[in-house]
C-alpha positions as CSV (number, residue, x, y, z in Angstrom):
1,M,60.9,187.4,220.8
2,S,60.9,190.6,218.7
3,E,63.9,192.4,216.9
4,M,64.2,195.1,219.5
5,T,64.0,192.4,222.3
6,L,67.2,190.9,223.7
7,T,67.0,187.6,226.2
8,T,69.7,185.9,227.7
9,Q,70.1,182.2,227.0
10,L,70.0,180.8,230.5
11,S,68.2,178.0,231.8
12,S,66.5,179.7,234.7
13,N,63.2,179.6,236.4
14,Y,63.5,183.3,237.3
15,Q,63.5,186.2,234.6
16,I,64.2,189.9,235.0
17,T,62.9,192.2,232.3
18,L,64.8,195.6,231.3
19,L,62.3,198.1,229.6
20,G,63.3,201.5,228.3
21,L,60.8,204.0,228.7
22,G,62.6,206.6,225.9
23,P,63.5,210.2,226.5
24,G,60.7,211.6,227.5
25,D,57.8,212.4,225.4
26,P,55.1,209.6,225.8
27,Q,54.9,209.1,222.2
28,M,58.5,207.9,222.0
29,L,57.7,204.8,223.8
30,T,58.2,201.6,221.4
31,Q,54.9,199.8,220.4
32,E,56.7,197.1,221.7
33,A,57.2,198.3,225.4
34,R,53.4,199.0,225.2
35,E,52.4,195.9,224.5
36,W,54.6,194.5,227.2
37,L,53.5,197.0,229.9
38,Q,50.0,195.7,229.2
39,Q,50.8,192.3,230.1
40,L,52.5,193.4,233.6
41,D,50.8,193.1,237.2
42,M,54.1,194.8,238.9
43,L,56.7,197.4,237.6
44,Y,59.8,198.8,239.0
45,L,60.9,202.2,238.2
46,R,63.7,204.1,238.7
47,T,62.0,207.4,238.6
48,K,58.2,208.2,238.7
49,A,59.1,211.5,237.0
50,H,59.4,210.2,233.7
51,P,56.2,211.5,231.4
52,A,55.6,208.3,230.2
53,V,54.7,206.9,233.4
54,E,51.6,208.9,233.2
55,T,50.5,207.0,230.5
56,L,51.1,203.6,232.2
57,P,48.1,201.0,232.3
58,E,45.7,202.0,235.2
59,T,45.9,198.1,236.1
60,L,49.5,198.3,236.4
61,Q,51.0,198.6,240.0
62,W,54.5,200.4,240.1
63,V,57.4,201.0,242.7
64,P,59.6,204.1,242.2
65,F,62.9,204.2,243.6
66,D,63.0,208.0,243.8
67,A,62.8,207.8,247.5
68,L,65.3,205.2,248.1
69,I,67.9,207.3,246.0
70,G,67.2,210.3,247.8
71,Q,67.4,208.5,251.4
72,I,70.9,207.1,250.5
73,G,73.7,209.3,251.2
74,D,76.3,207.0,248.8
75,S,75.6,206.4,245.0
76,A,77.2,203.2,244.9
77,E,74.9,202.2,248.0
78,A,71.7,203.4,245.5
79,V,72.9,201.1,242.8
80,E,73.3,198.1,244.9
81,A,70.0,198.7,246.8
82,I,68.0,199.0,243.6
83,S,69.9,196.4,242.0
84,E,69.2,193.9,245.1
85,T,65.5,194.8,245.5
86,V,65.1,193.8,241.8
87,I,66.9,190.4,241.9
88,R,64.9,189.8,245.4
89,A,61.5,190.3,243.5
90,A,62.3,188.1,240.5
91,K,63.1,185.4,243.2
92,S,60.3,185.9,245.2
93,A,57.6,186.0,242.1
94,G,59.7,184.3,239.4
95,S,60.0,187.5,237.4
96,A,60.3,191.2,237.6
97,A,60.3,194.3,235.5
98,Y,62.5,197.1,235.7
99,A,61.8,200.2,233.6
100,V,64.5,203.4,233.1
101,P,64.5,206.5,231.0
102,G,65.9,206.0,227.6
103,D,67.3,202.7,226.9
104,P,68.5,200.3,229.5
105,L,71.6,199.2,227.9
106,V,72.7,203.0,227.0
107,G,74.2,205.0,230.2
108,D,72.0,203.1,233.0
109,V,74.0,202.3,235.4
110,T,71.6,200.3,237.6
111,C,70.7,198.3,234.5
112,Q,74.3,197.0,234.1
113,A,74.5,196.2,238.0
114,I,71.2,194.1,237.9
115,R,72.6,192.6,234.6
116,R,75.9,191.4,236.5
117,K,74.0,190.1,239.5
118,A,71.4,188.4,237.5
119,Q,74.4,186.6,235.3
120,D,76.2,185.4,238.7
121,E,73.1,184.1,240.2
122,G,71.9,182.2,236.9
123,I,68.5,184.3,236.2
124,A,67.6,185.3,232.8
125,I,67.8,188.6,231.5
126,Q,65.1,190.3,228.8
127,V,65.9,193.8,227.6
128,I,63.1,195.7,225.7
129,H,64.9,198.6,224.0
130,G,63.6,201.9,224.0
131,V,64.7,205.3,222.2
132,S,67.8,206.3,224.0
133,L,68.4,209.8,225.7
134,I,71.7,210.3,223.6
135,E,69.6,211.3,219.9
136,P,67.6,214.1,221.3
137,T,70.4,215.5,223.7
138,L,73.2,215.5,220.7
139,E,71.0,217.3,218.4
140,L,70.0,220.1,221.4
141,L,73.7,220.2,221.8
142,G,74.9,220.2,218.3
143,V,77.8,217.9,219.2
144,G,78.0,214.0,218.1
145,L,79.9,211.0,219.1
146,A,82.5,210.9,216.9
147,D,83.4,214.1,218.9
148,G,85.1,211.7,221.3
149,L,81.6,212.0,223.7
150,V,82.0,210.4,226.9
151,L,78.5,209.1,228.4
152,L,77.9,208.6,232.0
153,D,75.0,207.9,234.8
154,A,74.8,210.5,237.2
155,L,75.0,207.4,240.0
156,R,78.3,206.1,238.4
157,L,80.2,209.2,238.4
158,G,78.9,210.1,242.3
159,K,80.6,207.6,243.9
160,R,84.0,208.3,242.3
161,T,86.5,210.9,244.0
162,T,87.6,212.1,240.5
163,P,85.9,211.8,237.3
164,G,87.7,208.5,235.7
165,F,87.7,209.8,232.5
166,S,89.8,212.2,230.1
167,I,88.9,215.9,230.6
168,A,90.2,216.8,227.2
169,S,87.1,215.0,226.2
170,P,83.3,216.1,226.3
171,A,81.1,214.4,228.8
172,L,77.3,214.0,228.9
173,I,75.7,212.9,232.1
174,F,72.5,211.2,232.2
175,N,70.1,210.6,234.9
176,L,70.9,213.6,237.4
177,D,67.4,212.6,239.2
178,S,67.9,215.1,242.0
179,Q,69.5,218.1,243.5
180,A,71.4,215.6,245.9
181,I,72.7,213.7,243.0
182,A,73.9,216.4,241.3
183,A,75.6,217.8,244.2
184,W,77.7,214.1,244.4
185,V,78.3,214.8,240.7
186,K,79.5,218.4,241.0
187,Q,81.8,217.4,244.0
188,T,83.4,214.6,241.7
189,L,83.8,217.2,238.8
190,L,85.3,220.1,241.2
191,S,88.4,218.0,242.0
192,V,89.7,218.3,238.5
193,Y,87.6,221.2,236.6
194,P,88.0,224.7,237.7
195,C,84.7,226.5,239.4
196,D,83.9,228.8,237.1
197,H,84.2,226.2,234.2
198,M,80.6,226.7,232.1
199,V,78.5,223.8,231.9
200,Q,75.0,223.0,229.7
201,L,72.4,221.7,232.2
202,M,69.4,220.2,230.2
203,H,65.9,219.3,231.0
204,D,63.6,216.6,229.4
205,A,65.4,216.5,226.1
206,G,63.1,214.8,223.7
207,S,60.0,216.4,225.2
208,A,57.9,219.4,224.8
209,R,59.1,220.7,227.9
210,V,63.1,220.7,226.8
211,G,65.4,223.7,228.3
212,V,69.0,224.2,228.1
213,E,70.6,226.4,230.7
214,S,74.5,227.4,230.6
215,L,75.6,227.6,234.3
216,P,79.3,227.3,236.1
217,L,80.0,224.3,237.5
218,S,80.2,225.5,240.9
219,S,76.4,226.4,240.7
220,F,74.8,224.1,238.6
221,D,73.2,221.7,241.4
222,S,71.3,224.6,242.6
223,C,69.2,224.8,239.8
224,A,65.3,224.1,241.1
225,Q,64.3,222.3,237.5
226,I,66.8,219.3,238.2
227,G,64.9,216.0,238.2
228,A,64.6,212.7,236.2
229,G,64.7,214.2,232.7
230,S,68.1,216.6,233.4
231,A,71.6,215.6,231.9
232,L,74.8,217.9,232.4
233,F,76.8,218.4,229.4
234,V,80.6,219.4,230.3
235,P,83.1,220.7,227.7
236,P,86.5,219.5,227.5
237,L,88.8,221.4,229.2
238,H,92.3,222.4,227.0
239,S,93.1,219.5,224.3
240,Q,96.7,219.5,226.3
241,S,95.0,218.6,229.7
242,S,95.0,214.8,229.8
243,F,97.1,212.0,230.3
244,E,96.1,210.8,226.8
245,S,97.0,214.1,224.9
246,F,100.1,214.0,226.7
247,Q,100.8,210.4,225.9
248,E,100.4,211.5,221.7
249,V,102.8,214.2,222.4
250,I,105.6,212.1,223.7
251,A,105.1,209.6,221.3
252,R,105.1,211.7,218.4
253,L,108.4,213.1,219.5
254,R,109.8,209.8,219.6
255,A,108.5,208.9,216.0
256,P,110.4,208.5,213.0
257,D,109.6,212.2,211.7
258,G,109.6,213.4,215.2
259,C,112.7,215.2,217.1
260,P,115.9,213.9,216.5
261,W,117.2,214.5,220.0
262,D,114.2,212.9,221.9
263,R,114.3,209.7,219.2
264,E,118.2,209.6,220.3
265,Q,117.6,209.1,224.1
266,T,117.9,205.9,225.8
267,H,117.0,204.7,229.5
268,L,120.7,205.5,230.4
269,S,121.0,208.7,228.6
270,L,118.2,210.0,230.4
271,R,119.1,208.9,233.9
272,P,121.2,212.5,234.6
273,F,117.6,214.5,233.5
274,L,115.7,212.3,235.7
275,L,117.9,212.9,238.9
276,E,118.2,216.8,238.0
277,E,114.3,217.0,237.3
278,T,113.8,215.5,240.5
279,Y,116.2,217.8,242.5
280,E,114.8,220.6,240.9
281,T,111.2,219.5,242.1
282,L,112.5,219.4,245.8
283,D,114.0,222.8,245.1
284,A,110.7,224.2,244.2
285,L,109.2,222.3,247.3
286,D,111.6,223.8,249.5
287,R,110.9,227.4,248.5
288,K,107.3,226.9,248.5
289,D,107.0,228.2,245.2
290,M,103.7,226.5,243.8
291,T,104.2,228.0,240.3
292,D,107.8,226.4,240.1
293,L,106.5,222.9,241.5
294,Q,103.6,223.1,238.8
295,E,106.4,223.3,236.1
296,E,108.9,221.1,237.7
297,L,106.0,218.2,237.9
298,G,105.5,218.5,234.4
299,D,109.1,218.4,233.9
300,L,109.5,215.2,236.1
301,L,106.3,213.5,234.5
302,L,108.2,214.4,231.1
303,Q,110.8,211.8,232.1
304,I,108.6,209.4,233.4
305,F,106.6,209.5,230.2
306,L,110.2,209.4,228.0
307,H,111.1,206.2,229.7
308,A,107.7,204.4,229.2
309,Q,107.8,205.4,225.7
310,I,110.6,203.7,224.9
311,A,110.2,200.8,227.1
312,S,106.9,200.5,224.7
313,E,109.0,200.9,221.5
314,E,111.4,198.1,222.9
315,G,108.3,196.2,223.6
316,D,109.1,195.7,227.5
317,F,106.2,197.7,228.9
318,T,103.5,200.4,228.2
319,I,102.5,203.6,230.4
320,H,99.5,201.7,231.1
321,D,101.1,198.6,232.4
322,V,103.0,201.5,234.8
323,L,99.9,202.9,235.7
324,F,98.1,199.2,236.2
325,G,100.8,197.9,238.4
326,I,100.8,201.1,240.8
327,G,97.2,201.2,240.9
328,T,96.9,197.4,241.8
329,K,99.6,197.8,244.5
330,L,98.3,200.5,246.5
331,I,95.0,198.8,246.5
332,R,96.2,196.0,247.2
333,R,98.5,197.2,250.3
334,H,95.5,199.6,251.6
335,P,92.8,197.0,252.4
336,H,91.7,199.6,255.2
337,V,90.4,201.7,252.3
338,F,89.5,199.3,249.3
339,A,88.4,196.5,251.4
340,D,86.7,195.5,254.9
341,V,90.3,195.5,257.0
342,D,90.1,197.8,260.2
343,V,93.3,199.5,261.4
344,E,93.4,201.6,264.5
345,D,96.3,203.9,263.7
346,V,99.3,204.5,261.4
347,S,101.2,201.7,263.2
348,G,98.3,199.3,262.0
349,V,98.8,200.7,258.7
350,I,102.5,200.2,258.2
351,H,102.1,196.5,260.1
352,N,99.6,195.6,257.1
353,W,101.9,197.1,254.5
354,E,104.8,194.9,255.8
355,A,102.8,191.9,256.1
356,I,101.3,192.2,252.4
357,K,104.6,193.1,251.0
358,A,106.2,189.9,252.7
359,E,103.2,188.0,251.1
360,E,103.8,189.5,247.7
361,R,107.2,188.5,248.0
362,E,106.7,184.8,249.0
363,E,104.1,184.7,246.2
364,N,106.8,185.8,243.5
365,G,109.7,183.5,245.2
366,L,111.3,186.5,246.3
367,S,111.1,185.6,250.3
368,H,114.7,184.3,250.6
369,K,116.4,187.3,248.2
370,K,115.1,190.5,249.4
371,G,115.5,191.8,252.8
372,V,113.5,195.0,254.7
373,L,116.6,197.0,253.6
374,D,117.1,196.3,250.1
375,G,114.3,198.5,249.0
376,V,116.3,201.4,250.0
377,P,118.1,202.6,246.9
378,Q,121.9,203.1,247.5
379,A,122.0,206.0,245.2
380,L,119.7,208.1,247.7
381,P,121.5,211.1,249.0
382,A,123.3,209.7,252.4
383,L,121.0,211.7,254.6
384,S,118.0,210.7,253.2
385,Q,119.4,206.8,252.8
386,A,119.9,207.0,256.8
387,Q,116.6,208.3,257.6
388,A,115.0,205.7,255.2
389,I,117.0,202.9,256.8
390,L,116.1,204.0,260.1
391,E,112.2,203.9,259.3
392,R,112.5,200.5,257.9
393,A,114.6,198.9,260.9
394,G,112.1,200.6,263.2
395,R,109.2,199.0,261.7
396,M,110.9,195.6,262.5
397,K,111.6,196.9,266.3
398,V,115.5,197.1,265.8
399,T,116.7,200.3,267.5
400,A,120.7,200.0,267.7
401,L,120.7,202.7,265.0
402,S,118.1,205.0,266.5
403,E,119.8,204.9,269.8
404,Q,123.1,206.7,268.3
405,G,120.8,209.7,268.2
406,K,120.5,210.1,271.7
407,P,122.4,213.5,272.9
408,E,124.7,211.7,274.9
409,V,125.9,209.4,272.3
410,I,125.9,212.3,269.6
411,R,128.4,214.2,272.3
412,Q,130.6,211.2,273.1
413,I,131.1,210.9,269.1
414,L,132.0,214.3,268.6
415,T,134.6,213.8,271.4
416,Q,136.2,211.0,269.5
417,V,135.9,212.8,266.2
418,I,138.2,215.6,268.1
419,A,140.6,213.1,269.8
420,S,140.8,210.8,266.6
421,D,144.3,210.7,264.6
422,I,143.7,212.5,261.4
423,S,143.3,208.9,259.4
424,D,140.3,208.1,261.6
425,K,138.6,211.2,261.5
426,G,136.4,210.3,258.1
427,L,135.0,207.2,259.7
428,V,134.3,208.4,263.2
429,M,132.6,211.8,261.4
430,G,130.6,209.3,259.4
431,D,129.4,208.4,262.7
432,L,128.7,211.4,263.6
433,L,126.7,212.4,260.5
434,L,124.6,209.1,261.0
435,A,123.8,209.8,264.6
436,V,122.6,213.5,263.8
437,A,120.8,212.2,261.0
438,A,119.5,209.4,264.0
439,L,118.5,212.6,266.2
440,A,116.5,214.3,263.4
441,Y,114.9,211.1,262.7
442,H,113.6,211.1,266.4
443,Y,112.2,214.5,266.3
444,E,110.4,213.5,263.0
445,I,112.6,216.1,261.2
446,D,113.6,215.3,257.7
447,A,117.2,215.6,257.5
448,E,117.9,215.7,254.0
449,S,115.2,218.9,254.0
450,A,116.6,220.7,257.1
451,L,120.1,220.4,255.2
452,R,118.7,221.8,252.2
453,E,116.8,224.8,254.0
454,S,119.7,225.6,256.1
455,L,122.0,225.8,252.8
456,S,119.6,227.8,251.3
457,R,119.7,230.3,253.9
458,F,123.3,230.4,254.0
459,R,123.3,231.1,249.9
460,E,120.8,233.9,250.8
461,R,122.8,235.8,253.2
462,F,126.1,235.3,251.2
463,S,124.4,236.6,248.2
464,R,123.5,239.5,249.9
465,M,127.0,239.8,251.2
466,E,128.3,239.9,247.8
467,A,125.5,242.3,246.5
468,I,126.3,245.0,249.3
469,A,129.8,244.8,248.6
470,M,129.5,245.4,244.8
471,E,127.5,248.5,245.5
472,K,130.4,249.6,247.4
473,G,132.5,248.8,244.3
474,Q,134.3,245.9,246.1
475,T,134.3,242.1,246.1
476,L,134.1,240.2,249.3
477,A,137.6,239.1,248.6
478,E,138.5,242.6,249.0
479,L,136.9,243.0,252.6
480,S,138.6,242.3,256.0
481,L,137.9,239.7,257.8
482,E,136.5,242.3,260.4
483,E,134.5,243.9,257.8
484,K,133.0,240.4,256.7
485,A,131.8,239.7,260.1
486,A,130.2,243.0,260.6
487,L,128.4,242.6,257.3
488,W,127.6,239.0,258.2
489,Q,125.9,240.2,261.3
490,E,124.2,243.5,259.8
491,I,122.5,241.1,257.1
492,A,121.3,238.8,260.2
493,Q,119.6,241.6,261.8
494,N,117.2,242.0,258.4
495,L,116.3,238.5,258.3
496,D,114.1,236.0,260.5
497,Y,116.7,233.5,261.4
498,G,120.5,233.3,262.0
499,L,123.3,231.2,261.4
500,G,125.5,232.1,264.2
501,Q,129.1,234.0,264.0
502,M,130.6,233.7,260.7
C-alpha cells in the first residue's frame, strides 16, 4: 500500500475503495489513482460530469449517480441510496469502487456515509486520495482555512432546516451538482441569511474552465452553469450575529478585567432582571411591536447567557450543556417528528408527551416524587398558573376545576361574593377569579394576556383623558365627575373598543 492509500484494518471478505478524482483538471488525477483505475472493471461515480471521467480507461464500465440524485427530492435519501448501492455492490461482487470529485475524505458526505455503513457491517475500506477541491477554490477566493472557513457538502446542508454552522464564519459548500441541489441549499440558507446576501458561485475550480459569479443568495440556484464542478462561497454575516460571538461577549464581561458590575452578579442577584426582561418581552408581544420584540428577546437572551456563564465559572454546567439538554429533550419528546411514531392529532401529541415524561421520571427515580402539577411554578402570575393547572388537569381527564367555568357556576359564585360577610369575601372572590380563568380556558383564551390587553386599553384611554385635561390647563383631579364621564365617552367614540361606562 502506498503512502497516499489508507485501508481500514478489518478481517473482511469484502472491500470498498473510495477514490478521489481531483478538483477538475484530468492532469491533477494522481498516478496512484490512474494505476488503480486501470485494474478495475466497474466503477461507481458520484457524478459523470467530472472532467477526469473523460479520460477513464475504455474497458472500464462505470455507473454514475447523477440521475439518482436528480430523481430524489430529499438530500438525506440521496445519500442513503448512494451508500446502500455501493455497500450492496461490495457484498455481491466481493469489492466495489466509488469515485468522487476532489478527495474522498474532504467535504464529501456520501463517502462518510459509506464508511459508517461499512464499519457497521465489517467491510474493509481503502481510500485512494486525490487533490481536494479546497486548494484551487481557496486560491480563487483569496481566503484560507485560518479565517475560520466552514466546509460542507451540499447534500448534507440540503437536508437541514437551518444551516447548522456559525453564520459569523465564512462557508464553502461543495458538490452543488445540479440546480435542484442548489435549490435545497438556498432554502436552508435563507432560513438565516437575508435574500440579498451576496454569495460567490464558482465553477470548475482547478481547471481551464474556471469561472466565478457574484450573485444574491435568493437567485444563485437559477444559474444554468451549475453542475458537478460548482461550489458556493457564503461570506459571513456581522461578527456579532452568532451564538459563539455572543458567548464571547458575555465571558469577556465576566472576565477578571471585564465589567465590575457584571462580575459582581450572581444567580440570585439576577433574579429580578430575569423577571423584568420576561415581562418587557410579553409587553412587546402584546403591542405587536416587532422592533421592540427583537430588542427584548436579546435582553432576555442576555439573562440566559449570564446565568449559564456564572454556572460555567462555578463548575456547574455550561451553555452547551443547556443547549444539549433542551435539544435532546425536544427530540426525545417528539418521536412523531424525529422518529417513526405516528400521531393523528394534537391530543395524540400530548398523550405521547405525558407518557415520555412519565418514563423519564421513572428512569431518574422521580416517579414517586413528582406529580403532574409539580411542573407548574408557583411564581407564575395567578391567572397563568390557573390556566396551566387547568391544562394539566385536563390531560388527566380531571374536570372538577374546568367545570367551575360554566356560566351558571360563575353566576352562583358572584351571588355568594355579594352576599358573603366582609371577612369571607376575599376567599369567595378568589373562587370567582378562578372560575373566570376556567371560562377563558374553555374558550381557548389566555386569561393573563386578555387581562393585560384590557389594562393596556384602559391605560391608553386614561392617558388620553389626562392629555386632554392638560391641554385645557387642568388636571383630572380638578374635573367634576360629570366632566370626567363625558370625557371618557368622548374618547371612546374615537377608539375601536370600549370599556363600558366610567
